[in-house]
C-alpha positions as CSV (number, residue, x, y, z in Angstrom):
1,X,12.7,32.3,-13.3
2,X,12.6,36.0,-12.6
3,X,11.0,38.3,-15.3
4,X,9.6,41.8,-16.0
5,X,6.3,41.7,-17.8
6,X,4.9,44.5,-19.8
7,X,1.4,45.7,-20.7
8,X,0.2,48.5,-23.0
9,X,-3.5,49.4,-23.7
10,X,-5.8,47.1,-21.7
11,X,-9.4,47.8,-22.8
12,X,-11.1,44.7,-21.4
13,X,-11.2,44.8,-17.6
14,X,-12.2,41.1,-17.3
15,X,-9.4,40.0,-19.6
16,X,-6.9,42.2,-17.8
17,X,-8.0,40.8,-14.4
18,X,-7.5,37.3,-15.7
19,X,-4.0,38.1,-17.0
20,X,-3.0,39.7,-13.7
21,X,-4.4,36.7,-11.7
22,X,-2.4,34.3,-13.8
23,X,0.8,36.2,-13.2
24,X,0.1,36.4,-9.5
25,X,-0.6,32.7,-9.3
26,X,2.6,31.9,-11.2
27,X,5.0,34.4,-9.7
28,X,5.7,36.5,-6.6
29,X,4.8,40.0,-7.8
30,X,7.6,42.5,-6.9
31,X,8.1,46.2,-7.4
32,X,10.6,47.9,-9.6
33,X,12.4,49.0,-6.3
34,X,12.9,45.3,-5.5
35,X,14.4,44.7,-8.9
36,X,16.9,47.5,-8.4
37,X,17.7,46.1,-4.9
38,X,18.3,42.7,-6.6
39,X,20.7,44.2,-9.1
40,X,22.5,46.1,-6.3
41,X,23.1,42.8,-4.5
42,X,20.9,43.7,-1.5
43,X,18.2,41.0,-1.9
44,X,17.7,37.8,-3.8
45,X,14.7,37.1,-6.0
46,X,13.2,33.7,-6.9
47,X,10.3,33.2,-9.3
48,X,9.5,36.9,-9.2
49,X,7.7,39.1,-11.7
50,X,7.9,42.9,-12.0
51,X,4.8,44.3,-13.8
52,X,5.4,47.2,-16.1
53,X,3.0,49.3,-18.2
54,X,4.1,51.4,-21.1
55,X,2.9,54.8,-22.5
56,X,0.2,55.8,-19.9
57,X,-2.9,55.1,-22.0
58,X,-6.2,56.2,-20.4
59,X,-6.9,52.5,-19.8
60,X,-3.9,52.4,-17.5
61,X,-5.7,54.7,-15.1
62,X,-9.3,53.6,-15.7
63,X,-8.9,49.9,-15.9
64,X,-5.5,48.6,-14.8
65,X,-4.9,50.9,-11.8
66,X,-8.1,49.9,-9.9
67,X,-7.1,46.2,-10.5
68,X,-3.6,46.8,-9.1
69,X,-5.1,48.2,-5.9
70,X,-7.7,45.5,-5.6
71,X,-5.2,42.6,-6.3
72,X,-2.4,44.3,-4.4
73,X,0.1,44.1,-7.3
74,X,2.9,46.7,-7.6
75,X,3.7,48.1,-11.0
76,X,5.8,50.6,-12.8
77,X,4.1,52.9,-15.3
78,X,6.3,54.5,-18.0
79,X,5.0,57.8,-19.4
80,X,5.9,60.8,-21.5
81,X,5.3,63.9,-19.3
82,X,5.0,66.3,-22.2
83,X,2.2,64.2,-23.7
84,X,0.5,64.0,-20.3
85,X,0.7,67.8,-19.8
86,X,-0.4,68.6,-23.4
87,X,-3.5,66.5,-23.1
88,X,-3.2,65.0,-26.5
89,X,-2.4,61.5,-27.8
90,X,0.6,59.7,-29.3
91,X,1.2,59.3,-33.0
92,X,0.6,55.5,-32.7
93,X,-2.8,56.1,-31.1
94,X,-3.8,58.6,-33.9
95,X,-2.8,56.4,-36.8
96,X,-5.2,53.7,-35.6
97,X,-8.1,56.1,-36.6
98,X,-6.6,57.0,-40.0
99,X,-7.3,55.5,-43.4
100,X,-4.2,53.3,-43.4
101,X,-3.7,53.1,-47.2
102,X,-4.4,56.8,-47.7
103,X,-1.7,57.7,-45.1
104,X,0.8,55.3,-46.8
105,X,0.0,56.9,-50.1
106,X,0.8,60.2,-48.6
107,X,4.2,59.0,-47.5
108,X,4.9,57.8,-51.0
109,X,3.5,61.0,-52.6
110,X,5.8,63.1,-50.3
111,X,8.8,61.0,-51.6
112,X,9.6,59.6,-48.2
113,X,9.4,56.0,-49.3
114,X,9.3,54.1,-52.6
115,X,5.8,52.7,-53.5
116,X,6.8,49.2,-52.6
117,X,6.3,50.2,-48.9
118,X,2.6,50.0,-49.4
119,X,2.7,46.2,-48.5
120,X,3.9,46.8,-45.0
121,X,1.9,47.7,-41.9
122,X,1.6,51.5,-41.4
123,X,2.8,51.5,-37.8
124,X,6.0,49.8,-38.8
125,X,6.6,52.2,-41.7
126,X,6.1,55.2,-39.4
127,X,8.6,53.9,-36.9
128,X,11.4,54.5,-39.5
129,X,10.8,58.3,-39.5
130,X,11.8,61.1,-37.0
131,X,9.0,62.1,-34.7
132,X,8.7,65.7,-35.9
133,X,8.2,64.5,-39.5
134,X,5.6,61.9,-38.3
135,X,3.7,64.7,-36.5
136,X,3.9,67.0,-39.6
137,X,2.5,64.2,-41.8
138,X,-0.4,63.6,-39.4
139,X,-1.2,67.3,-39.2
140,X,-1.3,67.5,-43.0
141,X,-3.5,64.4,-43.1
142,X,-6.0,66.0,-40.7
143,X,-5.9,69.3,-42.7
144,X,-6.7,67.5,-46.0
145,X,-9.6,65.7,-44.4
146,X,-10.9,68.5,-42.2
147,X,-10.3,66.4,-39.1
148,X,-10.0,67.8,-35.5
149,X,-7.0,67.3,-33.3
150,X,-7.5,64.0,-31.6
151,X,-8.9,63.9,-28.1
152,X,-6.8,63.1,-25.0
153,X,-5.5,59.6,-25.1
154,X,-3.1,59.5,-22.2
155,X,-3.3,60.0,-18.4
156,X,-3.3,63.5,-17.0
157,X,-0.8,64.9,-14.5
158,X,-3.4,64.6,-11.7
159,X,-4.0,61.0,-12.6
160,X,-0.3,60.3,-12.5
161,X,0.1,61.9,-9.1
162,X,-2.9,59.8,-7.8
163,X,-1.3,56.6,-9.0
164,X,2.1,57.5,-7.5
165,X,0.5,58.4,-4.2
166,X,-1.3,55.1,-4.0
167,X,1.9,53.2,-3.1
168,X,1.2,50.6,-5.7
169,X,2.6,52.4,-8.8
170,X,6.1,53.8,-9.6
171,X,6.0,56.3,-12.4
172,X,9.0,56.1,-14.7
173,X,10.1,58.1,-17.8
174,X,9.4,57.1,-21.4
175,X,10.8,60.2,-23.3
176,X,8.9,63.4,-23.9
177,X,7.1,62.6,-27.2
178,X,7.7,58.9,-27.7
179,X,10.0,59.0,-30.7
180,X,11.9,55.9,-31.9
181,X,15.2,57.2,-30.5
182,X,17.4,55.6,-33.1
183,X,15.7,57.7,-35.8
184,X,16.6,61.0,-34.1
185,X,19.8,63.0,-34.0
186,X,22.1,62.4,-31.1
187,X,21.2,65.8,-29.6
188,X,17.4,65.2,-29.9
189,X,17.7,61.6,-28.6
190,X,19.5,62.8,-25.5
191,X,17.2,65.7,-25.0
192,X,14.1,63.5,-25.1
193,X,15.6,61.3,-22.4
194,X,17.0,64.0,-20.1
195,X,14.0,66.3,-20.3
196,X,11.5,63.5,-19.7
197,X,13.2,62.6,-16.5
198,X,13.5,66.2,-15.4
199,X,9.9,67.1,-16.3
200,X,8.5,64.0,-14.6
201,X,10.5,64.7,-11.4
202,X,9.0,68.2,-11.3
203,X,5.5,66.9,-12.0
204,X,5.6,64.3,-9.3
205,X,7.8,66.2,-6.8
206,X,9.9,63.1,-6.4
207,X,13.0,61.4,-7.9
208,X,12.5,59.4,-11.1
209,X,14.3,56.0,-10.8
210,X,13.3,54.1,-13.9
211,X,13.0,54.5,-17.7
212,X,11.7,52.4,-20.6
213,X,12.9,52.9,-24.2
214,X,10.0,53.6,-26.7
215,X,9.3,50.6,-28.8
216,X,12.3,49.1,-27.0
217,X,14.2,46.8,-29.4
218,X,17.9,47.0,-28.6
219,X,20.0,47.7,-31.7
220,X,16.8,48.7,-33.7
221,X,15.1,51.4,-31.5
222,X,18.0,52.3,-29.2
223,X,21.7,51.7,-28.8
224,X,24.7,52.6,-26.7
225,X,24.2,56.4,-27.1
226,X,20.7,56.1,-25.6
227,X,22.0,53.9,-22.7
228,X,24.6,56.5,-21.9
229,X,22.0,59.3,-22.0
230,X,19.8,57.3,-19.6
231,X,22.7,56.8,-17.2
232,X,23.3,60.6,-17.4
233,X,19.7,61.3,-16.5
234,X,20.2,59.8,-13.0
235,X,17.7,56.9,-13.2
236,X,18.8,53.6,-11.7
237,X,17.4,51.2,-14.3
238,X,15.9,51.0,-17.8
239,X,13.9,48.4,-19.7
240,X,13.9,47.1,-23.3
241,X,11.4,44.7,-24.8
242,X,13.9,42.0,-25.6
243,X,12.6,38.8,-24.1
244,X,14.6,37.3,-21.4
245,X,14.9,36.7,-17.7
246,X,16.2,39.0,-15.0
247,X,19.5,37.6,-13.8
248,X,22.6,39.0,-12.1
249,X,25.0,40.2,-14.6
250,X,22.4,41.7,-17.0
251,X,22.8,45.3,-18.0
252,X,20.6,47.2,-15.6
253,X,20.2,49.9,-18.3
254,X,18.8,47.4,-20.9
255,X,16.7,45.0,-18.8
256,X,14.7,42.4,-20.7
257,X,10.9,42.2,-20.6
258,X,8.3,39.7,-21.6
259,X,4.9,40.8,-23.2
260,X,3.4,37.4,-24.0
261,X,1.5,35.0,-21.6
262,X,2.3,32.2,-24.2
263,X,6.0,32.7,-23.7
264,X,5.6,32.4,-19.9
265,X,3.5,29.2,-20.3
266,X,6.4,27.6,-22.1
267,X,8.9,28.5,-19.4
268,X,12.5,29.4,-20.2
269,X,12.2,27.9,-23.7
270,X,9.4,30.4,-24.5
271,X,11.8,33.3,-23.9
272,X,14.1,31.9,-26.6
273,X,11.6,31.3,-29.3
274,X,11.3,33.8,-32.2
275,X,8.4,36.2,-31.8
276,X,5.3,35.8,-34.0
277,X,5.3,39.6,-34.2
278,X,8.9,40.1,-35.1
279,X,9.5,43.7,-36.1
280,X,13.2,43.7,-36.9
281,X,13.0,41.8,-40.2
282,X,10.2,43.8,-41.8
283,X,11.6,47.1,-40.5
284,X,15.0,46.3,-42.2
285,X,13.1,45.8,-45.4
286,X,11.2,49.1,-44.9
287,X,14.5,51.0,-44.3
288,X,15.6,49.8,-47.8
289,X,12.6,51.6,-49.2
290,X,13.4,55.0,-47.6
291,X,14.2,57.7,-50.1
292,X,17.2,59.9,-49.3
293,X,16.2,63.3,-47.9
């Protein structure tokens, strides 16, 4: 089977090496360019794996990138160029350092959710809000507690250029600020996509050919309007996080990806099993607890 596999924050170099070696022993590792050639009917793929890495965490440059060069594995890294240029961190990085219950109480206090939301994980709750509101709440949380603005949590523009110049890494777009696009207005959603592709092209001095949807669940985090905006941006392919295999006939602007080694170990059956970390069901319940604004 042919797959795209995704990573996020890889803090343990030894564990990451083991994961990459397992993938390399099981699959022929291919680039995103080869995946596009496959969908264009120019080449065939058999038992191939395209490695992708989302967000551009510092660990992508410090831990994963050296391993890609050493093990000679191509990869696509999806980043938000505004976040890279600003030198900050993403909301989902910042909330890991927060008092989870205190921040949830703030959301209830501000009448964004009913109190029953307290039983759900904070990260899932926040995914149901527009990005500007999320950032405003986090700024208020810092102000109440006298906390500084978080340190840089993503790769810098210079590090992006170094990875791109290596020949092992394709840099793709991942919106400007990493919102859950379905929670934004149509205008904001399209702007996040188009501006990220344009800014990344300017930063790299090269065309941007790929995109990954933040969070990436089709129908929950993005839909047809986002797919149309991605097409408008000029990229040639885009990735979701819906498990599945890469096969001819798939929508090249909503390609499936796998993020679990356990799924791979089970073969095609593993790609059809329900996720142990299913987000869609709890997030539907969280949406029921949103207060009208």
